[in-house]
C-alpha positions as CSV (number, residue, x, y, z in Angstrom):
1,M,0.0,0.0,0.0
2,K,2.8,2.3,0.9
3,K,4.6,1.7,-2.4
4,R,1.5,2.3,-4.3
5,F,1.0,5.6,-2.4
6,I,4.6,6.7,-3.3
7,K,4.0,5.8,-7.0
8,L,0.8,7.8,-7.0
9,S,2.5,10.7,-5.4
10,L,5.3,10.7,-7.9
11,A,2.8,10.5,-10.7
12,A,1.0,13.5,-9.3
13,I,4.2,15.5,-9.0
14,I,5.1,14.7,-12.6
15,I,1.6,15.6,-13.9
16,S,1.7,18.8,-11.9
17,S,5.1,19.7,-13.3
18,L,3.9,19.1,-16.8
19,C,0.8,21.3,-16.2
20,I,2.9,24.1,-14.8
21,G,5.3,23.9,-17.8
22,S,2.4,23.9,-20.2
23,M,0.9,26.9,-18.4
24,A,4.2,28.7,-18.6
25,T,4.2,28.6,-22.3
26,A,0.5,29.2,-22.8
27,K,-0.1,32.3,-20.7
28,T,-0.4,35.8,-22.2
29,L,2.9,37.6,-21.6
30,K,2.8,41.2,-20.2
31,I,5.1,43.7,-22.0
32,S,5.7,47.0,-20.4
33,H,7.1,50.1,-22.0
34,V,7.5,53.8,-21.0
35,R,5.8,55.8,-23.8
36,P,2.2,56.6,-24.5
37,Q,0.1,54.7,-27.0
38,D,0.8,55.2,-30.7
39,T,4.3,56.3,-30.2
40,A,7.1,54.6,-32.2
41,I,7.9,52.0,-29.5
42,D,4.2,51.3,-29.0
43,K,3.7,50.7,-32.7
44,D,6.8,48.6,-33.0
45,L,5.8,46.4,-30.1
46,K,2.3,46.0,-31.6
47,W,4.1,44.7,-34.8
48,F,6.2,42.4,-32.6
49,S,3.2,41.0,-30.8
50,E,1.1,40.5,-33.9
51,T,4.0,38.9,-35.8
52,L,4.9,36.6,-32.8
53,K,1.3,35.5,-32.4
54,E,1.1,34.7,-36.1
55,V,4.3,32.8,-36.6
56,S,3.7,30.8,-33.4
57,G,0.2,29.8,-34.5
58,G,-1.3,31.7,-31.6
59,K,0.8,29.8,-29.0
60,V,2.8,32.8,-27.9
61,K,0.6,35.7,-27.0
62,T,1.4,39.1,-25.5
63,K,-0.4,42.1,-24.1
64,I,1.2,45.6,-24.2
65,Y,1.1,47.9,-21.2
66,P,2.2,51.4,-22.4
67,A,3.0,54.6,-20.5
68,S,4.6,52.8,-17.5
69,A,1.2,51.3,-16.6
70,L,3.0,48.5,-14.7
71,G,5.3,50.8,-12.8
72,D,8.3,53.1,-13.4
73,Y,11.0,51.4,-15.5
74,T,13.3,51.0,-12.5
75,V,10.6,49.0,-10.7
76,V,9.6,47.1,-13.9
77,Q,13.2,45.9,-14.4
78,E,13.2,44.4,-10.9
79,R,9.8,42.8,-11.5
80,V,11.0,41.2,-14.8
81,G,13.9,39.6,-12.9
82,L,11.4,38.3,-10.3
83,G,8.9,37.1,-12.9
84,A,6.1,39.5,-11.8
85,V,6.3,41.2,-15.2
86,D,7.1,38.9,-18.1
87,M,8.7,41.4,-20.6
88,A,9.6,45.0,-21.1
89,C,11.2,47.3,-23.7
90,Q,12.8,50.2,-21.8
91,P,16.0,51.8,-20.7
92,P,18.2,49.8,-18.3
93,A,18.1,51.0,-14.7
94,S,21.2,51.3,-12.6
95,A,19.6,51.1,-9.1
96,A,20.3,47.4,-8.6
97,D,23.7,47.4,-10.4
98,K,25.6,50.7,-10.7
99,R,27.6,49.2,-13.7
100,F,24.6,49.8,-15.9
101,Q,25.7,53.5,-15.9
102,V,28.4,52.5,-18.4
103,V,25.8,52.3,-21.2
104,Y,24.9,55.9,-20.4
105,F,28.5,57.2,-20.7
106,P,28.0,60.6,-22.4
107,Y,29.6,61.1,-25.8
108,M,30.6,57.4,-26.0
109,V,29.7,57.1,-29.7
110,K,29.6,59.8,-32.3
111,N,27.2,58.8,-35.0
112,W,24.6,56.2,-36.1
113,A,27.1,54.0,-38.0
114,Q,29.4,53.7,-35.0
115,A,26.4,53.1,-32.7
116,K,25.2,50.2,-34.7
117,K,28.7,48.6,-34.6
118,N,28.7,48.8,-30.8
119,Y,25.1,47.8,-29.9
120,E,24.3,45.1,-32.5
121,P,24.4,41.4,-31.6
122,G,27.9,40.1,-31.0
123,A,29.4,43.5,-30.3
124,P,31.5,43.8,-27.0
125,L,29.2,46.5,-25.6
126,R,26.2,44.4,-26.3
127,K,27.7,41.5,-24.5
128,V,28.4,43.7,-21.4
129,V,24.7,44.6,-21.3
130,E,23.6,41.0,-21.8
131,D,25.8,39.9,-18.9
132,L,24.6,42.6,-16.6
133,Y,21.0,41.7,-17.3
134,E,21.7,38.0,-16.8
135,K,22.9,38.6,-13.3
136,Q,19.4,39.9,-12.5
137,N,17.7,36.8,-14.0
138,I,16.8,38.7,-17.2
139,H,17.4,37.6,-20.8
140,L,18.1,40.3,-23.4
141,L,16.2,39.6,-26.6
142,A,16.8,42.7,-28.7
143,A,18.0,46.3,-28.7
144,W,15.8,49.2,-29.7
145,P,18.0,52.2,-30.6
146,V,16.1,55.4,-29.7
147,Y,18.1,58.5,-30.4
148,F,21.1,60.7,-29.7
149,G,20.1,62.9,-26.7
150,G,19.7,66.6,-26.3
151,I,18.5,69.3,-24.0
152,A,14.9,70.6,-23.8
153,L,14.4,74.1,-22.3
154,N,11.4,76.2,-21.2
155,R,13.6,79.3,-21.4
156,E,16.1,80.8,-23.8
157,P,19.5,78.9,-23.7
158,V,22.7,80.5,-22.5
159,A,26.0,79.7,-24.3
160,P,24.7,76.3,-25.4
161,G,27.9,75.4,-27.3
162,D,30.3,76.5,-24.6
163,P,31.0,73.8,-22.0
164,D,32.8,76.3,-19.8
165,G,30.0,78.9,-19.8
166,A,28.0,79.3,-16.6
167,K,24.4,79.1,-17.7
168,G,22.4,79.6,-14.6
169,I,19.9,77.1,-15.9
170,K,18.4,74.3,-13.7
171,L,18.0,71.0,-15.5
172,R,16.1,67.9,-14.4
173,V,18.5,65.0,-14.6
174,P,17.6,61.3,-14.2
175,P,18.6,60.0,-10.8
176,M,21.9,58.7,-12.2
177,K,25.4,60.0,-11.6
178,T,26.3,60.2,-15.3
179,F,23.7,62.8,-16.2
180,Q,24.1,64.7,-12.9
181,L,27.9,65.1,-13.7
182,M,27.3,65.9,-17.3
183,A,25.0,68.8,-16.5
184,D,27.1,70.1,-13.7
185,N,30.3,70.0,-15.7
186,T,28.9,71.7,-18.8
187,G,27.6,74.8,-17.1
188,Y,24.1,73.7,-16.0
189,L,22.7,73.1,-12.5
190,G,21.6,69.4,-12.4
191,T,18.6,68.5,-10.2
192,P,17.7,64.8,-9.9
193,I,13.9,64.3,-10.3
194,P,12.0,61.1,-11.1
195,F,10.7,60.9,-14.6
196,S,7.1,60.8,-13.4
197,D,7.5,64.3,-11.7
198,A,9.7,65.9,-14.4
199,F,6.9,67.5,-16.5
200,T,5.4,69.2,-13.4
201,A,8.8,70.3,-12.3
202,V,9.3,72.2,-15.6
203,Q,5.8,73.4,-15.8
204,T,5.9,75.0,-12.3
205,G,9.5,76.4,-12.7
206,V,11.2,74.1,-10.2
207,V,13.6,73.5,-13.1
208,D,14.1,75.2,-16.5
209,G,14.4,72.2,-18.6
210,V,15.3,68.5,-19.0
211,I,18.4,66.5,-20.0
212,G,18.5,62.7,-20.3
213,S,16.2,62.2,-23.3
214,G,16.0,63.1,-27.0
215,A,13.6,64.7,-29.4
216,E,11.3,61.7,-29.4
217,G,11.1,61.7,-25.6
218,Y,10.6,65.4,-25.4
219,Y,7.9,65.4,-28.1
220,S,6.1,62.5,-26.5
221,S,6.2,63.8,-22.9
222,F,7.4,67.4,-22.7
223,R,6.3,69.2,-25.9
224,D,4.0,71.5,-24.0
225,V,6.8,72.9,-21.9
226,T,9.6,72.8,-24.5
227,K,10.3,76.2,-26.1
228,Y,13.9,75.4,-27.1
229,Y,15.6,72.2,-28.1
230,I,19.4,71.7,-28.3
231,P,20.4,68.5,-30.2
232,A,23.7,68.2,-28.4
233,N,24.2,64.5,-28.9
234,T,24.6,64.1,-25.1
235,H,24.4,60.3,-25.2
236,F,23.2,57.5,-27.3
237,E,20.0,55.9,-25.9
238,V,19.1,52.3,-26.4
239,W,16.2,50.5,-24.9
240,Y,16.2,46.7,-24.5
241,L,13.6,44.1,-25.1
242,I,13.9,41.9,-22.1
243,I,12.2,38.8,-20.7
244,N,12.3,36.9,-17.4
245,K,15.2,34.4,-17.9
246,E,13.6,31.5,-16.2
247,Y,10.5,31.8,-18.3
248,F,12.6,32.1,-21.5
249,D,14.7,29.1,-20.6
250,N,11.6,26.9,-19.9
251,M,9.8,27.8,-23.1
252,K,9.2,25.0,-25.6
253,E,12.2,25.1,-28.0
254,D,10.2,25.8,-31.1
255,Q,8.4,28.7,-29.4
256,R,11.6,30.1,-28.0
257,E,13.2,30.0,-31.5
258,K,10.2,31.9,-33.0
259,L,10.5,34.5,-30.2
260,V,14.2,35.0,-30.8
261,D,13.7,35.3,-34.6
262,V,10.9,37.8,-34.3
263,A,12.9,39.8,-31.7
264,A,15.8,40.0,-34.2
265,Q,13.4,41.3,-36.9
266,F,12.0,43.8,-34.4
267,E,15.6,45.1,-33.8
268,Q,16.6,45.3,-37.4
269,R,13.4,47.2,-38.3
270,R,14.3,49.8,-35.8
271,W,17.9,50.2,-36.9
272,D,16.5,50.8,-40.4
273,S,14.2,53.6,-39.3
274,A,15.8,55.1,-36.1
275,E,17.9,57.9,-37.6
276,A,15.1,59.2,-39.8
277,D,12.8,58.9,-36.8
278,Q,15.1,61.2,-34.8
279,A,15.0,63.8,-37.5
280,A,11.3,63.5,-37.8
281,N,10.8,64.1,-34.1
282,E,13.0,67.2,-34.1
283,K,10.8,68.5,-36.9
284,R,7.7,67.7,-34.8
285,L,9.1,69.7,-31.9
286,A,9.8,72.6,-34.3
287,D,6.3,72.4,-35.8
288,Y,4.8,72.4,-32.3
289,G,6.6,75.7,-31.6
290,A,10.0,74.8,-30.2
291,K,13.0,76.6,-31.6
292,I,15.8,74.2,-32.5
293,I,19.3,75.4,-31.5
294,P,21.8,73.5,-33.6
295,L,25.4,73.1,-32.5
296,S,28.4,72.9,-34.8
297,N,30.6,69.8,-34.9
298,E,33.3,71.8,-33.2
299,E,31.0,72.8,-30.4
300,I,29.9,69.2,-29.8
301,D,33.5,68.1,-29.9
302,A,34.4,70.7,-27.3
303,I,31.6,69.6,-25.0
304,A,32.5,65.9,-25.5
305,D,36.2,66.6,-24.7
306,K,35.3,68.3,-21.4
307,V,32.9,65.5,-20.5
308,H,35.5,62.8,-21.2
309,K,38.0,64.6,-18.9
310,T,35.6,65.5,-16.1
311,V,32.8,63.0,-16.0
312,W,34.2,59.7,-17.2
313,P,36.9,59.4,-14.4
314,T,34.3,59.9,-11.7
315,V,31.8,57.4,-13.2
316,L,34.6,54.9,-13.7
317,N,35.4,55.1,-10.0
318,D,31.7,54.4,-9.3
319,V,31.4,51.3,-11.6
320,G,34.9,50.0,-11.0
321,V,37.9,51.6,-12.8
322,E,39.3,48.3,-14.2
323,W,36.0,46.9,-15.4
324,G,34.7,50.3,-16.8
325,Q,37.9,51.0,-18.6
326,S,37.8,47.6,-20.2
327,V,34.3,48.4,-21.6
328,I,35.5,51.8,-23.0
329,D,38.7,50.2,-24.5
330,N,36.4,47.8,-26.5
331,I,34.3,50.6,-28.0
332,V,34.4,50.1,-31.8
333,E,35.3,53.2,-33.8
């Protein structure tokens, strides 16, 4: 009788495990992103979801949650690692691991061609990001290049091309040392404010503008308080399509292969359109009433040179000099 009970118990455990595995691949995956509906990332994720559902014969379904509906991106990253949120396409957050700051090093790449060489699959910088995510139980599926960053202001800029000029302008910076130092060392007064409070901070005059985003972000979230936009190429922003690693590893092989393939297409489609999309968003800002303040290549080079000398050493100390320097040394020209 005892042996029979043991056999039945083992059978129950096996059946239960199979059911859990089946449920794991059958559920509708939640995908979080930070922008409102009908923005570029929202449209691309809709394409991703529809294509994935089609090629998987309806076996891999997703539901998109725009505008940080599942939480701020810093919280969502943690939740993806825990499995509470299945997927996200968003900026990496450095709260849990300061080394993520390395991908926000200002003026690390100069143009779109160089950016693609460094962020595409197989590139050393891409491998660094993959490894950092993996340590948080997150699998990186694809990169989504967003833009070269700039500065949005609600008041007239002061000496925008002079990194040594004191500007007397308060800028909201993301709560990340790289942006704080970049603002402070190029003549601005950096004020860390969460993204969710940034619009109100500009609107009420707590700060005079925003750094840490680009034309797409400013048009999507700050166009009503942006009177001037400086395309200073402050940093190259990439968002990552990520998924809980345990879920990914436990997917049926054929479904996992389809997911990986569609994610690769999702990435390539964005590389094909991102540069033109940046120009289009700068035009949207201008059409909405913002004055674009272009900088010459010489002015951008001067700003970049000062940032390399003043900001990079401090951030390297923060992430670990030897490790951080090895990342920089592997940047492809």
